[in-house]
N, C-alpha and C positions, 0 to 999 in steps of 0.2 A: 855220378855219371850222367851225360846226356840221355835223355829218352827219346822217345819218338816226337814228343812235340817240338823239343830242341833241334832235333835233325829236319823235320818238316819244316819249321819255322827256317830253316838255314837253306835246306833245298828252294825254297819258294823265293827267298832273297836272291839266291845266286842264279836262279831262271833270269831273274830281271836284269842282272848285271855281266853276269859271266857266260851265258849260252849265246853262242855264235862266235865265241872269239878263239881265236888259234894259240896255242902253247908254242913261244917262239923257242923256249929252253927252260930247263928246269935244273936245279942244284939241291943236291943231298948236303947238310952240313952236319946230320946227325942220323946214322941208317938204324942205330938199335931203338927201335921201338918195342912192342908187345912182340913182333916178330922182325926181324932185319928187313929193311925196304933193299929189294933188289937192285944192285950197283947198276944195272943196266938200265934201270927206269929213265935217267934222263934221256938217253939216247933213243930208246922206243918209244917214248912219249912226244919228243920234239916234233913240231909240225903238225900236230893232231888238233883237228879242231872239236870244241865242246859241243855236241851237238843236241845232248838232251841232259838233264839232272832229275834222276829217279831218288828212289829210297825204298827200302825193305828192311822193314823193323828199324834198329838204330844203326843202320849202315846206310850212307849217303854213296849213290852210284851216278859217277860220272861218265854218261854213253860219250865216247870219242869215234872221230871218224877212223877208218881203216876196221872197223867192227871190234874195238878194243873198249873196255870199261875199267875205271878207276874205281876201286871200291874201297871206301874210306869209312874206318870206325875213328869216334873221337876219344875212346878209352874214358880215363876218369877226369881228365884236365884238359884234352886237347880243343882247339879252336882253328877253324878253317876260315879265314878272313880275306876280304878282295881288298886289296890296298892300294889307293889311288894318291895322288897329291894332297887330297883334303883329309885322308884318314888318320886318326888320332891313334898312335900305337903306344902310348905312355902306358897301357895296361898289360903289354906284351913285352917282357925282358927278352931282347935280341938273342940271349943265350939259348933259347928255347925255340927259337924259330929253325926249324929242323929239316922244312922243306920249301921250297921256293918255285913257282912256276909263273915265270915272266911270260905276259898275255901282248898280243899283238897291238894293242891301244895304249901300253906302255903302264898299264895295271899290272898286279901281280897277285895269284892266289897263294896265300902262305899258311903252313901247317905249324902251329906253336903248341908245345907239350910240354909242360914241365915235368910230368910224371913218367912220361913217354911210356904209356900203356896203350896208345892208338895203334891204327894199324894203316898201310898204306899197300894196296896190292893191285897191280894191274892184270886184267885176265881176257881172254877172248870172250866177247858178248855171247857168243853161243854157247858158252859153258858156264853162263854166271850162274843159271839157277841149281847147278849141279856142284858148285864149289864148297867146300867144308864149312864156311862160315853160314851159307842161304840154305844148303837142300835140306836142313830139317826143320826150319822154321815152320809154325804153327801160322793160320790166319792172321791177317791185318786187324786189329780191333774196329777200325774205322769200315771196313768193308761188311758187307753183307753176309759173308761166310760165318763171321763170329756173331753170335745171336744167343737169345735165351737156350735155345733148343741144343745148341751146340754146348754151350757151358753146361749147361744140366747134364747132359748124357756123358760129356769127358770129366765129371766129377763124381761119377759114381764109382763107389769103391776105393775111392782115393782118401789114405789117411793123413796124408800131407795137408797143412794148413791151407786154407783158400786163398791167404795173401801169397804164400810161395807157389801157388799153383798158377795165380795171374802172372807171377815174375817167370814163369818157366816158359821159355821161349819156344819150344816145342809145343806147349799149348796154345798160346797166343803170343805173337811177336811185337816187341817195343815197348812194353809195360815194365816199369822198373821200380824201385823202392818208394819215390815220392808218390807217385801218381796212384799206386796199389793203394796205398795208406790213403789216400784221398777219395779213391772210388769208393772204398768199403766203408768208409765213415759215411759217404752220400747215402751208401745202400742200406747203413744202419745194419752192418754185419761184422761182429768182431773178427779182427785179422787171423786170429789163432783157432779158429773152427776149422775142424777137418773139411775138406771138401764133400765128403759122401754125405755130411749132415745139412748141407744148403739145400734150402727148399726149392722147388719151382719159382714159387713168388719172388725169392730170393735171388735167384739166377736170372729173372726177370730185371730186377732192379740194378743188378750188378752189369750186367750187358747195357742197359739204357744208361747207366751212370757213367761208364767207360768211354762210350761215344761223346758223352754231354761234355765231361771234364777234358778229355783229351782235347776237344774241337775248342773248347774256351782257352785252353793252353796255348795250342798252336796261335789263337786269335791274340795272343797277348806276348807272342815272341817264346814262349816256353818260361822256366824258371832258372833262376841264376841264385845259387847260395855261396859259391865261392870264385871259381874260375871260368864257367862258361860266358862267352860272348859270341854273338850272330856274325854273319860275314862284314858288317859294317864296324864292329868292334863292341855294340852295344848289349847289356845284359838283357835279359828276358824280364818280363814285368808280371808274372805270374804268380810272384812271392806273395804278393800281398793278397792273394785270393785264398791261399791254403789255409785249410779249415783246421787241421791236425797235425801235419808233418812237421817237427822240430819245435813242437808247441808243449813239450812235457812239461806237467806242473802248472801250464796256465789254464784259464776258465775256458771250457767248450762254449762256443758263440750261441748254441742253440737250449742246454739247459744248466750252464753254469759248474757242472762238476768239472774237477780238475782233470786234465787230460793224461793218460798215462803211458809210459814207454815200455815196450817187452821185446826182448830180442828174439826173433824168429829166422832160422835159417841164416844164424851170422850177420844178421840186418836189423837194425832198430826199428820198430814198428809203432806207430803212435796210433791211440784210438780214444774213444769215449768210454769208459765204463758203463755209462747210463744210457745212450744213445745206442751203443752196440751191442747187439746180442749173438 
């Protein structure tokens, strides 16, 4: 699933290419996503200009004229690409192009999602923060509200594994499985440790590496394992920088021990049994 770095990378590219463009018309080829796309979306969105492009956690927010916002979640396999004459779409099966937004410069924003777990929802901008998707989200991990003090205080008394807590969107917004594994490896903390057992020094390391790793991943366009593509149709480049995720049985780059795999909260967790305690 695309996480914060992938969505933030997408946001930055779309600001350069799509901000200021007007949606001439929209077409829904398949409305059955995670929740069905409203059938009146094409009529409601036509003629609106993309004024700003934001992000909250793993959600992309297209601020439109008329004080409306298009809330987009890429789900497990979704991509929102900006297609023009030079766009190479060989990686995108046309049967999975579920929504298409024609823009006034002859290009189009196309939502492609083979597994159809994504979300496309038009809401009044004034009500955005109170939508079911956003109202209970925790602080953004790259902002000042997420720090060692916050993390340490909010893990006291918590029996849940620290990795699961990092992925709890009510605690901190936008971190998923890949980056939680990488953050905890860098901080030298085992993913299965109970949150309550995290020391103040470990909370400081976790908070610091959260910001460092997410920022590096954004700079590399995120991580692509299978289907994620940015707005240009290009994969993220952070895959080669991963230290533990997806490397079970391979040698730890730091100590040479075999990376182990453990399932936590129904998600695969990768860690070094020597470096992480």
